[in-house]
N, C-alpha and C positions, 0 to 999 in steps of 0.2 A: 553561363558562372561554373559547370562540370565542366568543357570542352575548356577552358581558361586555364583551369589547376592539371586535368589533361594533357594538355601541353608542354606547362610549368614542369611535370612533372616529368613528361618525358627529356624536353631541355637537359632539367640535371641527371638522367640516368644513363643519359648520353652524355659530358663532362662527364660524369661518373665510372666511366665504359672506357671512354679514351685518355683519362686517366693513368686506370691499369693497364692501357695495350699499348702507355710509354713507358708503365716503366716491367713489364713483361717482354717490350724491346730492346730495353736496357740491362735488361739483365740478361735475355740471351747474348744480347754483343760481350758481355765481362766476361759470362761464359765460353766465348768464343775465344777473347783476348789467351782466356789463361789455359785452354785446349791447343792452344799457334804454341804458346811459351814451354807445354809439357811436351808432346811429341819433337817442339826445337830442342831440347831439351834433351829428351832422350838417344834418337838422333844423333844428337853429339854424345851422349854417353856409350854408344852401339861403336861407333866411329873412333871414337877413343879406347875402345875395346879390341878392335877388330886393327891398328893401331901397330896397339900392345903385343899380341897374339896372335901373329894370320895364323899358323898351321893350326894354333887350337879354331879357329875361324873357321880353317876350311875345311878342317874336320868335321862339326856339324852343322859347315852346310850339306855336306857330301852325306849323314844322317837325314835329313834333313829330304833331300833332294829324292832316298833309298825308299823312307820311306810314303813320301808321297806317289812313288810309283806304285806301291806301293796300295796304295790303299786307291788311287784316283780308273776308273775301267780304264783299259786298252780299247781303241775301234778299231777294228781295218776298215 
């Protein structure tokens, strides 16, 4: 009798864990979809800013490159 009860308990736990796994997978899929949309929006926003102010964008890129050249060690 105890063996049957243990198997039934194990089966119920398995079902609960499978459902929780499906729920977590669904939430991860939704989060990924939202991240893709946000990345697309950010890319579009940056592209629009560059098109509207190309000189400012060029200066910013130059400053970032200069700062990176100071931070990254030079290898010979």
